[in-house]
C-alpha positions as CSV (number, residue, x, y, z in Angstrom):
1,X,77.5,61.5,50.1
2,X,75.2,61.6,47.0
3,X,76.3,63.9,44.2
4,X,74.5,65.7,41.4
5,X,76.1,67.3,38.3
6,X,74.4,70.6,37.7
7,X,74.7,71.8,34.1
8,X,73.5,75.4,33.9
9,X,74.7,79.0,33.7
10,X,76.0,81.1,36.6
11,X,74.3,84.5,37.0
12,X,75.5,87.1,39.6
13,X,72.0,88.5,39.9
14,X,68.6,86.9,39.3
15,X,68.6,84.0,41.8
16,X,68.3,81.5,39.0
17,X,70.2,78.7,37.4
18,X,73.2,77.6,39.5
19,X,72.7,80.2,42.2
20,X,69.3,78.6,42.8
21,X,70.2,75.0,42.3
22,X,73.4,74.9,44.4
23,X,71.8,75.9,47.8
24,X,68.7,73.8,47.3
25,X,70.6,70.7,46.4
26,X,73.1,71.3,49.2
27,X,70.6,71.8,51.9
28,X,68.9,68.6,50.8
29,X,72.1,66.7,51.8
30,X,73.4,66.2,48.3
31,X,76.8,67.4,47.0
32,X,76.2,70.0,44.2
33,X,78.8,69.7,41.4
34,X,78.3,72.6,38.9
35,X,79.3,72.5,35.3
36,X,78.8,76.1,34.1
37,X,77.5,76.7,30.5
38,X,78.1,80.4,30.9
39,X,79.0,83.0,33.4
40,X,76.9,86.2,33.5
41,X,76.9,89.4,35.5
42,X,73.1,89.1,35.7
43,X,70.4,86.9,34.1
44,X,69.3,88.0,30.6
45,X,66.1,89.5,31.8
46,X,68.0,92.5,33.0
47,X,68.6,95.4,30.5
48,X,72.3,95.2,30.7
49,X,74.5,92.2,31.4
50,X,77.9,90.6,30.6
51,X,78.0,87.0,29.3
52,X,81.0,84.8,29.0
53,X,80.0,81.8,27.0
54,X,81.5,78.5,28.3
55,X,80.4,76.3,25.4
56,X,84.0,75.7,24.4
57,X,85.0,74.8,28.0
58,X,82.2,72.4,28.9
59,X,84.1,69.3,27.6
60,X,87.0,70.2,29.9
61,X,84.8,69.5,32.9
62,X,83.6,66.2,31.4
63,X,87.2,65.1,30.6
64,X,88.7,66.1,34.0
65,X,85.8,64.5,35.9
66,X,86.3,61.4,33.8
67,X,89.9,61.3,34.9
68,X,88.9,61.7,38.5
69,X,86.7,58.6,38.1
70,X,83.8,60.3,39.8
71,X,80.2,59.2,39.6
72,X,76.9,60.9,40.0
73,X,73.6,59.9,41.6
74,X,71.8,62.5,39.5
75,X,72.4,64.9,36.5
76,X,70.3,68.0,36.1
77,X,70.5,70.2,33.0
78,X,68.8,73.6,32.8
79,X,69.1,76.6,30.5
80,X,71.1,75.6,27.4
81,X,71.8,78.5,25.0
82,X,72.5,76.7,21.8
83,X,72.3,73.3,19.9
84,X,76.0,72.8,20.5
85,X,75.6,73.1,24.3
86,X,72.8,70.4,24.0
87,X,75.2,68.2,22.1
88,X,77.8,68.6,24.9
89,X,75.2,67.5,27.5
90,X,74.4,64.4,25.5
91,X,78.1,63.7,25.5
92,X,78.2,64.2,29.2
93,X,75.3,61.8,29.6
94,X,77.1,59.2,27.6
95,X,80.2,59.5,29.8
96,X,78.5,59.6,33.3
97,X,75.0,58.2,33.2
98,X,74.7,54.8,34.8
99,X,71.7,52.6,35.3
100,X,70.8,54.2,38.6
101,X,71.6,57.8,37.7
102,X,68.6,60.0,37.6
103,X,68.6,62.6,34.8
104,X,66.3,65.5,35.0
105,X,66.1,67.9,32.0
106,X,64.5,71.3,32.4
107,X,63.9,72.3,28.7
108,X,64.1,76.1,29.1
109,X,63.0,77.6,25.8
110,X,60.2,80.0,26.4
111,X,57.1,81.1,28.4
112,X,53.6,82.6,27.8
113,X,53.4,80.9,24.3
114,X,56.6,82.5,23.0
115,X,60.2,81.4,22.7
116,X,63.1,83.2,24.5
117,X,65.7,85.0,22.4
118,X,67.7,81.9,22.1
119,X,64.8,79.9,20.6
120,X,65.1,78.4,17.1
121,X,63.8,75.3,15.3
122,X,67.4,73.9,15.5
123,X,67.4,74.4,19.3
124,X,64.0,72.8,19.5
125,X,65.0,69.7,17.5
126,X,68.1,69.2,19.7
127,X,66.0,69.7,22.9
128,X,63.7,67.0,21.7
129,X,66.6,64.6,21.4
130,X,67.8,65.6,24.9
131,X,64.4,65.2,26.6
132,X,63.9,61.8,25.1
133,X,66.9,60.7,27.3
134,X,65.5,62.1,30.6
135,X,63.9,60.3,33.4
136,X,62.1,63.5,34.4
137,X,61.4,66.6,32.3
138,X,60.0,69.8,33.9
139,X,58.6,72.0,31.1
140,X,56.3,74.9,31.6
141,X,53.1,74.8,29.4
142,X,54.8,76.7,26.6
143,X,57.8,74.3,26.5
144,X,55.5,71.3,26.7
145,X,53.6,72.6,23.6
146,X,56.9,73.1,21.7
147,X,58.1,69.6,22.5
148,X,54.8,67.9,21.6
149,X,54.2,70.1,18.6
150,X,50.9,71.4,19.9
151,X,49.4,74.8,19.6
152,X,49.8,76.8,22.8
153,X,47.0,79.2,21.8
154,X,44.7,76.4,21.1
155,X,45.2,74.6,24.4
156,X,45.0,77.8,26.5
157,X,41.6,78.6,24.9
158,X,40.3,75.8,27.2
159,X,41.6,77.4,30.4
160,X,38.1,78.0,31.7
161,X,36.9,74.6,30.8
162,X,36.4,71.7,33.3
163,X,38.6,69.4,31.2
164,X,41.5,71.8,30.8
165,X,44.0,69.9,33.0
166,X,42.9,66.6,31.3
167,X,43.7,68.1,27.9
168,X,47.2,69.0,29.2
169,X,47.6,65.5,30.6
170,X,46.8,64.1,27.1
171,X,49.6,66.2,25.7
172,X,52.0,64.8,28.3
173,X,50.9,61.2,27.5
174,X,51.7,62.0,23.8
175,X,55.2,63.1,24.8
176,X,55.7,60.1,27.1
177,X,54.9,57.8,24.2
178,X,58.1,59.0,22.4
179,X,60.6,58.6,25.4
180,X,63.5,56.1,25.4
181,X,63.0,55.5,29.1
182,X,60.2,55.2,31.7
183,X,59.6,58.9,32.0
184,X,57.8,61.4,34.2
185,X,56.7,64.8,32.9
186,X,56.0,67.6,35.5
187,X,54.4,70.6,33.8
188,X,54.8,73.8,35.8
189,X,52.9,77.1,35.7
190,X,49.5,76.0,34.5
191,X,47.2,79.0,34.8
192,X,43.5,78.0,35.3
193,X,40.6,80.3,35.7
194,X,38.0,79.5,38.3
195,X,35.0,81.8,38.7
196,X,36.5,85.2,39.8
197,X,40.0,83.9,40.6
198,X,43.0,82.5,38.9
199,X,44.9,79.4,40.1
200,X,48.4,78.3,39.1
201,X,49.1,74.6,39.1
202,X,51.7,71.8,38.4
203,X,50.8,68.5,36.8
204,X,52.9,65.3,37.2
205,X,52.2,62.6,34.6
206,X,53.8,59.1,34.5
207,X,52.8,55.5,33.8
208,X,49.2,56.3,33.0
209,X,48.5,58.2,36.2
210,X,48.6,61.9,37.1
211,X,48.7,64.3,40.0
212,X,47.7,67.9,39.9
213,X,48.4,70.5,42.6
214,X,47.4,74.2,42.4
215,X,47.6,77.3,44.6
216,X,46.2,80.8,44.2
217,X,47.9,82.9,41.5
218,X,49.4,86.2,42.7
219,X,49.5,87.6,39.2
220,X,53.2,87.9,39.2
221,X,56.1,85.7,38.0
222,X,59.7,85.8,39.2
223,X,63.2,84.9,38.0
224,X,64.4,81.6,39.1
225,X,61.2,80.0,40.4
226,X,61.4,77.3,37.6
227,X,64.9,76.6,38.5
228,X,64.1,76.4,42.2
229,X,61.2,74.0,41.5
230,X,63.3,71.7,39.3
231,X,66.1,71.7,41.8
232,X,63.8,70.6,44.7
233,X,62.2,67.9,42.5
234,X,65.6,66.6,41.5
235,X,66.9,66.5,45.1
236,X,63.7,64.9,46.4
237,X,63.7,62.2,43.8
238,X,67.4,61.4,44.5
239,X,66.5,61.2,48.2
240,X,63.9,58.5,47.5
241,X,60.6,60.5,47.2
242,X,58.1,59.7,44.6
243,X,57.4,62.2,41.8
244,X,54.2,63.3,43.5
245,X,55.9,63.8,46.7
246,X,58.7,65.7,45.1
247,X,56.3,68.0,43.3
248,X,54.4,68.6,46.6
249,X,57.6,69.4,48.3
250,X,58.6,71.9,45.6
251,X,55.2,73.6,45.6
252,X,55.2,73.9,49.4
253,X,58.7,75.4,49.4
254,X,58.0,78.0,46.8
255,X,54.4,79.1,47.6
256,X,55.1,81.4,50.5
257,X,58.3,82.8,48.9
258,X,56.3,83.8,45.8
259,X,53.5,85.3,47.9
260,X,56.0,87.3,49.9
261,X,57.8,88.6,46.8
262,X,54.4,89.6,45.2
263,X,53.3,91.3,48.4
264,X,56.6,93.3,48.7
265,X,56.6,94.2,44.9
266,X,60.0,92.7,44.4
267,X,61.2,93.3,40.8
268,X,60.6,90.1,38.8
269,X,64.2,90.0,37.6
270,X,65.6,89.8,41.1
271,X,63.8,86.7,42.1
272,X,62.3,85.5,45.3
273,X,63.7,85.5,48.9
274,X,64.0,81.7,48.8
275,X,67.0,81.6,51.2
276,X,64.9,82.2,54.3
277,X,62.8,79.1,53.4
278,X,65.6,76.6,52.8
279,X,65.2,75.1,56.2
280,X,61.9,73.6,55.1
281,X,63.8,71.3,52.8
282,X,65.8,69.7,55.6
């Protein structure tokens, strides 16, 4: 059975990180092997939460798995709360990444043009090093701009223009030129205004070609949707799909769940009811 190492936090509420990735990867016929970076009572968007930082225990997983002589078909890293955690992921990659091991990095750092509370220049510099090693990175537009050192405000000023997506593609190409490997960038959550409606899209760029998919924007965002998207992409790629096909599968899986959550006014911190749609990934 194929195996994926999932390096992320575990939150009791929020339907994000490991609680999103484990069911998605599992239903796609792949063994999910979690390496927790922290254990939280609820994701950090909630007003109150308890967090047990696992930074000083991450290497224990690496060491013990090395003794077990296990191997992985894929490695997927998500939310990393500090530069030290990023260093530990780089160490994990050194120990476990083989020629045919897919590495997907979701560079969780911010959204809507602003960094999360963990964001710092030191974190950004370490995240740049980490994403250079990845076969696939799945930033949102904010994170793409951070990584490529481009102004988010400047690029989003073109959201109504015909060449908006092409401008974002150019930023991706700039980033791809720095990578150590043949890389694919999949940018999520691209808001584009069209006449009287808003659309939200995802753009995959690799090897000089690109694919853009968009759906109507409900006006609401929910915890964990980025984690679910990246998890589907990771599983699909490991199962032999192309980047375009993987993105399409992720969009198809999430669209109805997001529309349902928006319609029912689910609080954003609680996430979408993705569980009822897992059968679509079979």
